[in-house]
C-alpha positions in Angstrom: 0.0 0.0 0.0 1.4 3.4 -1.0 1.9 6.3 1.4 -1.0 8.1 -0.3 -3.3 5.2 0.2 -2.3 4.9 3.8 -3.0 8.6 4.4 -6.4 8.4 2.7 -7.3 5.4 4.8 -6.2 7.1 8.0 -8.2 10.2 7.3 -11.2 8.2 6.4 -11.0 6.3 9.7 -10.5 9.5 11.6 -13.6 11.1 10.0 -15.6 7.9 10.8 -14.4 7.9 14.4 -15.3 11.6 14.9 -18.7 11.1 13.2 -19.6 8.1 15.3 -18.5 9.8 18.5 -21.0 12.5 17.8 -23.7 9.9 16.9 -24.2 11.3 13.4 -25.2 8.9 10.7 -23.2 8.7 7.5 -26.3 9.7 5.5 -26.9 12.8 7.7 -23.3 14.0 7.6 -23.1 13.5 3.8 -26.3 15.5 3.4 -25.0 18.3 5.6 -21.8 18.4 3.6 -23.6 18.3 0.2 -21.8 15.1 -0.7 -23.4 12.1 -2.2 -23.7 9.3 0.4 -21.9 6.8 -1.9 -19.0 9.3 -2.3 -18.9 9.9 1.5 -18.9 6.2 2.1 -15.9 5.8 -0.2 -14.1 8.7 1.5 -14.5 7.1 4.9 -13.3 3.8 3.5 -10.1 5.5 2.2 -11.0 5.0 -1.4 -10.8 8.7 -2.4 -8.4 11.6 -1.9 -10.5 14.5 -0.5 -9.5 18.1 -1.2 -8.6 20.3 1.7 -11.8 22.2 1.1 -13.9 19.0 1.4 -12.1 18.2 4.7 -12.9 21.7 5.9 -16.6 21.3 5.1 -16.6 18.0 6.9 -14.8 19.4 9.9 -17.2 22.4 10.1 -20.3 20.1 10.0 -18.8 17.8 12.7 -18.0 20.9 14.9 -14.3 20.1 15.0 -11.2 21.8 13.6 -9.5 20.8 10.4 -6.6 19.8 12.6 -8.8 17.3 14.4 -9.6 15.7 11.0 -6.0 15.3 9.9 -4.5 14.3 13.2 -3.1 10.9 12.9 -2.4 10.3 16.6 -5.5 8.2 17.3 -5.6 6.1 14.1 -2.7 3.7 14.6 
């Protein structure tokens, strides 16, 4: 697995962890972020490389900072 794929997977896991900790469904968060549910699912699974802007939208809708989204401390 490449470094890029590892990073995508780690960010996806982090988003999923934050979303679940706030008891928000994938469907609800995807709708709030104006992202198709299937695309959001792929993002959480590490199958896509989200832009910084997309990560900011997700962070805002989760009520966390962008730093919280890209922090890799809790994903190992």
